[in-house]
C-alpha atoms as one frame of an Amber mdcrd trajectory, in Angstrom:
protein
   0.000   0.000   0.000   1.401   3.418  -0.895   1.857   5.927   1.913  -1.356
   7.850   2.405  -0.623  10.562   4.918   0.072  14.042   3.584   3.742  14.957
   3.894   3.895  18.389   2.379   6.865  20.086   0.731  10.044  18.143   1.428
   8.383  15.703   3.795   6.886  17.727   6.630   3.328  17.809   7.900   1.455
  20.985   7.195  -1.779  22.070   8.763  -4.648  19.779   7.906  -8.317  20.530
   7.693 -10.309  17.313   8.089 -13.908  17.781   7.023 -16.249  15.677   9.107
 -13.443  14.463  11.377 -13.309  15.569  15.010 -10.972  14.670  17.853 -12.859
  12.031  19.809 -14.291  10.261  16.765 -13.757   6.535  17.239 -11.287   4.992
  14.824 -11.730   1.330  15.697 -14.284  -1.125  14.376 -17.963  -0.968  15.140
 -21.219   0.165  13.537 -20.653   3.126  11.266 -16.906   3.316  11.884 -13.701
   2.366  10.128 -13.499  -1.387   9.562 -10.591  -3.607  10.494  -8.060  -5.901
   8.860  -8.582  -4.878   5.247  -8.634  -1.145   5.898  -9.542   0.656   2.693
  -7.394   3.534   1.446  -9.997   6.181   2.234 -10.586   4.715   5.684  -6.887
   4.760   6.526  -6.610   8.328   5.281  -9.519   9.244   7.566  -7.738   7.616
  10.535  -4.439   9.388   9.878  -6.050  12.779   9.312  -8.163  12.434  12.441
  -5.130  11.538  14.539  -3.120  14.381  12.991  -5.799  16.921  13.850  -6.194
  15.533  17.364  -2.462  15.799  18.054  -2.151  19.367  16.822  -5.357  20.663
  18.355  -5.409  18.802  21.660  -1.957  17.465  22.561   0.731  19.798  21.191
  -0.598  22.762  23.235  -0.248  20.603  26.373   3.320  19.421  25.787   4.889
  21.713  28.403   2.216  20.781  30.931   2.906  17.097  30.315   6.625  17.733
  30.757   6.234  19.694  33.992   3.577  17.500  35.611   4.980  14.166  34.345
   1.472  13.093  33.413  -0.917  12.938  30.477  -4.137  14.818  31.344  -7.081
  12.523  31.976  -9.088  14.342  29.314  -6.500  13.325  26.703  -6.444   9.729
  27.979 -10.234   9.590  27.643 -10.068  10.903  24.075  -7.446   8.308  23.136
  -9.742   5.578  24.434 -12.760   7.046  22.662 -10.830   7.190  19.372  -9.827
   3.529  19.654  -6.090   4.230  19.842  -5.661   1.564  22.509  -6.429  -1.096
  19.904  -5.072  -0.020  16.524  -2.881  -3.158  16.176  -5.388  -5.567  17.717
  -7.443  -7.572  15.182 -10.979  -6.502  14.440 -12.401  -9.756  15.788 -11.177
  -8.721  19.236 -12.456  -5.145  19.005  -9.447  -3.404  17.474  -8.738  -1.694
  14.189  -6.458  -4.461  12.928  -3.906  -2.352  11.061  -1.243  -4.296   9.210
   2.381  -3.248   9.644   2.489  -0.860   6.681  -0.578   0.900   8.033   0.674
   0.822  11.614   4.000   2.490  10.829   2.158   5.298   9.060   0.106   5.839
  12.206   3.244   5.688  14.371   4.877   8.348  12.217   1.876  10.592  12.852
   2.044   9.902  16.597   5.696  10.959  16.595   4.694  14.584  16.011   4.116
  15.159  19.714   5.486  14.045  23.079   6.369  10.318  22.925   4.651   9.950
  26.302   1.300  10.066  24.503   2.029   6.993  22.385   3.383   5.239  25.460
  -0.118   5.400  26.968  -1.425   2.790  24.579   1.818   1.508  23.077   2.072
  -1.547  25.317  -1.542  -2.572  24.670  -0.934  -2.562  20.921   2.693  -3.590
  21.043   4.887  -5.783  23.186   2.278  -6.616  25.860  -0.732  -7.115  23.580
   1.375  -9.076  21.135   2.257 -11.581  23.836  -1.369 -12.710  23.559  -1.492
 -12.346  19.777   1.702 -14.356  19.269   1.260 -17.042  21.914  -2.074 -16.854
  23.705  -4.821 -19.451  23.631  -8.106 -18.456  22.056  -9.648 -18.270  25.521
  -6.912 -15.892  26.691  -7.324 -13.707  23.615 -11.098 -13.483  24.005 -10.811
 -12.711  27.711  -8.246  -9.923  27.444  -7.803  -8.457  23.948 -11.209  -6.709
  23.727 -10.491  -4.987  27.029  -7.022  -3.986  25.854  -8.470  -2.594  22.618
 -11.051  -0.470  24.444  -8.592   0.847  27.013 -10.560  -0.691  29.855  -7.369
  -2.571  30.738  -3.743  -1.446  30.474  -1.087  -4.132  30.034   2.646  -4.143
  30.746   5.472  -6.280  29.350   7.478  -7.750  32.224  10.745  -8.907  30.673
  13.605  -6.586  31.677  15.499  -7.210  34.904  18.506  -5.630  36.612  20.814
  -8.120  34.879  18.633  -9.070  31.921  17.914  -6.224  29.555  18.869  -6.506
  25.922  19.672 -10.187  26.519  16.465 -11.722  27.954  18.033 -15.190  28.053
  19.794 -14.249  31.300  16.639 -13.469  33.274  16.435 -14.766  36.837  12.758
 -14.486  37.732  11.743 -18.036  38.590   8.513 -19.955  38.071   8.000 -23.238
  39.890   5.103 -25.627  39.671   2.993 -25.875  42.791   0.076 -28.280  42.601
  -2.073 -27.299  39.649  -0.541 -23.820  39.413   2.703 -21.850  39.450   4.538
 -19.633  41.931   6.596 -16.697  40.628   9.503 -15.014  42.412  11.748 -12.266
  41.125  11.905  -8.617  40.116  11.480  -6.679  36.884  12.952  -3.269  36.113
  11.926  -0.227  34.019   8.515  -1.731  33.195   6.525   0.705  31.067   3.022
   1.553  32.322   3.432  -0.694  35.382   2.227   2.063  37.771  -1.159   1.972
  36.006  -1.158  -1.585  34.652  -4.089  -3.904  35.248  -2.206  -6.962  33.990
   1.474  -7.734  33.463   2.907 -10.269  31.024   5.664 -11.755  33.185   8.541
 -13.753  31.705  10.132 -16.268  34.063  12.413 -19.284  33.925  10.110 -22.264
  34.319  12.857 -24.868  33.961  15.688 -24.175  36.437  17.947 -26.675  34.679
  17.654 -24.920  31.327  20.089 -22.264  30.131  20.064 -19.480  27.599  16.805
 -19.028  25.744  15.388 -22.377  26.815  13.083 -23.011  29.735  11.400 -19.589
  29.750   7.624 -19.181  29.978   5.312 -16.168  29.863   2.583 -15.690  32.458
  -0.471 -13.469  32.517  -0.525 -11.902  35.996  -3.320  -9.514  37.059  -2.088
  -6.501  39.029  -4.136  -7.398  42.133  -2.573 -10.870  42.483  -1.225 -11.259
  46.057   2.554 -10.927  46.186   2.834  -8.590  43.182   3.911  -5.044  43.988
   4.965  -2.043  41.926   7.654   0.371  43.072   7.643   4.167  42.817   7.771
   5.785  39.398  11.267   6.096  37.938  12.748   9.588  37.559  13.968   9.686
  33.978  16.070  11.990  31.807  13.196  12.509  29.389   9.874  11.158  28.163
   8.094  12.661  31.153   4.484  11.522  31.284   5.491   7.991  30.285   5.731
   6.023  33.506   8.064   3.139  34.315   8.734   1.360  37.600  10.075  -1.841
  39.117   7.763  -4.819  39.588   8.417  -7.267  42.427   7.005 -10.792  42.523
   7.155 -12.394  45.955   5.489 -15.790  46.022   2.955 -14.782  43.373   0.649
 -17.738  42.855  -1.139 -18.076  39.510  -3.288 -20.874  38.058  -2.156 -23.160
  35.260  -4.206 -21.230  32.710  -2.079 -18.138  33.422   0.664 -19.613  31.211
   0.516 -17.850  27.862  -0.472 -20.545  25.389  -1.574 -22.959  28.112   0.358
 -26.164  28.640   1.739 -25.969  25.110   3.093 -22.517  25.914   5.422 -23.727
  28.655   9.034 -23.057  27.609   7.852 -20.888  24.675   8.487 -17.567  26.382
  11.674 -16.627  24.559  10.096 -17.296  21.174   7.079 -15.176  22.098   9.278
 -12.342  23.411  11.403 -12.346  20.249   8.350 -11.981  18.009   6.895  -9.230
  20.177  10.171  -7.316  20.170  10.561  -7.565  16.384   7.141  -5.992  15.919
   7.926  -3.372  18.566  11.241  -2.442  16.992   9.636  -1.584  13.696   6.970
   0.471  15.462   9.624   2.374  17.425  11.566   3.006  14.215   8.465   4.621
  12.713   7.929   6.695  15.839  11.504   7.966  15.523  10.754   9.022  11.952
   7.732  10.996  13.140   9.756  12.756  15.824  12.458  13.533  13.253   9.781
  15.202  11.119   8.779  17.414  14.059  12.423  18.267  14.783  13.058  19.248
  11.166   9.908  21.367  11.232  11.071  23.168  14.385  14.543  23.654  12.897
  13.258  25.065   9.616  10.805  27.463  11.247  13.483  28.761  13.617  16.026
  29.226  10.809  13.504  31.204   8.784  12.737  33.659  11.581  15.953  33.943
  13.632  18.060  36.813  12.378  21.776  37.310  12.664  23.489  40.330  11.165
  20.174  41.641   9.910  19.165  38.574   7.902  17.619  35.166   8.590  20.128
  32.465   9.480  18.395  30.336   6.817  20.546  32.255   4.292  23.774  30.926
   5.805  25.084  27.928   3.914  26.412  26.217   7.044  22.881  26.318   8.501
  21.538  25.036   5.185  23.967  22.138   5.425  22.657  21.155   8.855  19.067
  21.335   7.627  19.892  19.355   4.471  21.510  16.579   6.510  18.473  16.291
   8.775  15.959  16.317   5.920  17.976  13.681   4.061  18.241  11.393   7.075
  14.549  11.823   7.869  13.606  10.827   4.330  15.977   7.856   4.391  14.482
   6.646   7.682  10.931   6.989   6.408  11.711   5.012   3.249  13.504   2.344
   5.264  10.601   1.925   7.691   8.017   1.587   4.931  10.178  -0.942   3.088
  10.749  -2.973   6.256   7.024  -2.877   7.009   6.183  -4.323   3.585   8.646
  -7.179   4.167   7.183  -7.719   7.638   3.664  -7.984   6.226   4.556 -10.451
   3.480   6.608 -12.524   5.934   9.864 -12.291   4.005  11.771 -10.514   6.792
  10.611 -10.239  10.389  14.018 -10.266  12.051  16.814  -8.298  10.392  14.555
  -5.718   8.742  12.946  -4.482  11.983  16.335  -4.486  13.732  18.010  -2.530
  10.930  15.164  -0.015  10.871  15.200   0.424  14.634  18.989   0.766  14.670
  19.140   3.353  11.907  16.092   5.402  12.889  16.839   5.583  16.614  20.384
   6.746  15.849  19.123   9.043  13.079  16.621  10.903  15.257  19.379  11.524
  17.811  21.494  13.205  15.145  18.515  15.234  13.911  17.805  16.359  17.477
  21.444  17.363  17.970  21.406  19.470  14.801  18.119  21.050  15.856  19.681
  22.200  19.127  22.746  23.460  17.244  20.676  25.557  14.845  18.726  27.005
  17.774  22.002  27.976  19.462  21.651  29.084  23.079  17.861  28.916  22.824
  18.088  25.220  22.047  19.696  24.586  25.432  16.854  26.194  27.381  13.996
  24.348  29.077  10.644  25.170  27.529  12.002  24.980  23.972  10.618  22.043
  21.983  13.932  20.850  20.558  15.565  20.756  24.020  12.797  18.504  25.331
  12.878  16.229  22.288  16.685  16.054  22.502  16.257  14.376  25.899  13.244
  12.322  24.851  14.841  10.625  21.853  17.914   9.400  23.732  15.924   6.481
  25.112  15.113   5.024  21.695  18.704   3.811  21.282  18.313   1.742  24.453
  14.917   0.136  24.876  13.443  -2.703  22.825  17.060  -3.787  22.388  20.042
  -1.409  22.359  21.673  -0.277  19.136  24.445  -2.768  19.844  21.967  -5.646
  20.028  20.480  -4.531  16.709  23.972  -4.527  15.198  24.469  -8.116  16.337
  21.107  -9.232  14.897  21.704  -7.536  11.542  25.292  -8.792  11.266  24.438
 -12.382  12.177  21.625 -12.381   9.634  24.067 -11.229   6.952  27.002 -13.452
   7.967  25.064 -16.573   8.884  26.810 -19.465  10.697  30.221 -17.831  10.261
  29.234 -15.219  12.872  28.199 -17.742  15.530  30.107 -19.976  17.929
């Protein structure tokens, strides 16, 4: 499918007037609304334009408030739920919009125009947490939880990272032991997105203590109110204020046998499930980075046009033009790469190296674009309250989570080199 969102001029969003589209209109499936898996071109255009208008009219004016208060206003959360944004990647049969990957990355690019904390609200439901159920859940588990994830009634978290198990999940230490007809979980998870507000956490634990590496890991569906599960205080982060993370502690958490993702057949399948979820998430994050790069270029261009030095706009200086040209070029390269990787993801020809390459390039790219944006702004770019200063801090995280840039390098290189790159 060709890209459908309007990128005006050299690839930046202009103002959009969406006739008949209002912030709050529901995007997901249902009577009289956009339909799911086979989203028609006009329907997708409606979704993207509606989201674009919502971001510019409702969210962008609140960016400084979100930054200062470290919270998304409840009115915005309610609108995101009403629009169906909590379920854009969840299939229509479970109450979501059912976007394929090409469509999803276009939406993610739109979402990148504003504070990444907004997307984080519903990112886990659509991404790594929701995909645990989509990739490995039983039909009963999907029916019980996915409709509630899609509506925003329930928020899910992805409980994989630990103090000594981040980019390499095979070294996790959280343990799961059989106890009668159920399981008991003990351990701790770190930096878990949305855990302070989560209703359910997808917990990865080693279910076979004799196994090593990627073997013997299972995923468990653990409701927040399960005795023995506790969530620590919110982390104080460099950026992405309004997106909450915290530690999760499991102390003798007892869950029934049907809490294993995939049921009995899902035991020891946790690493496989996590790998698939992360591949999907990496491509989504790559697209988000492209959207943020578009906003950064926009801010850079507008500043260069209006800031004067020596009685003329700095946009006339060729060294400034060079910085802008580099950022525009990298933005366009990232966008093309994401769309190409999404097409390969959808047709099944590449769901490993392509997402990793896209995430690696785009997360590094948006960091360079942010750095140039601050440079063009000069002293103003170093001041709190200026958009590019906030985004400069926000984008640093993308090179770390969902697998560091170094992990992506390893994945891409091993795919290219094959057995020669492995022990």
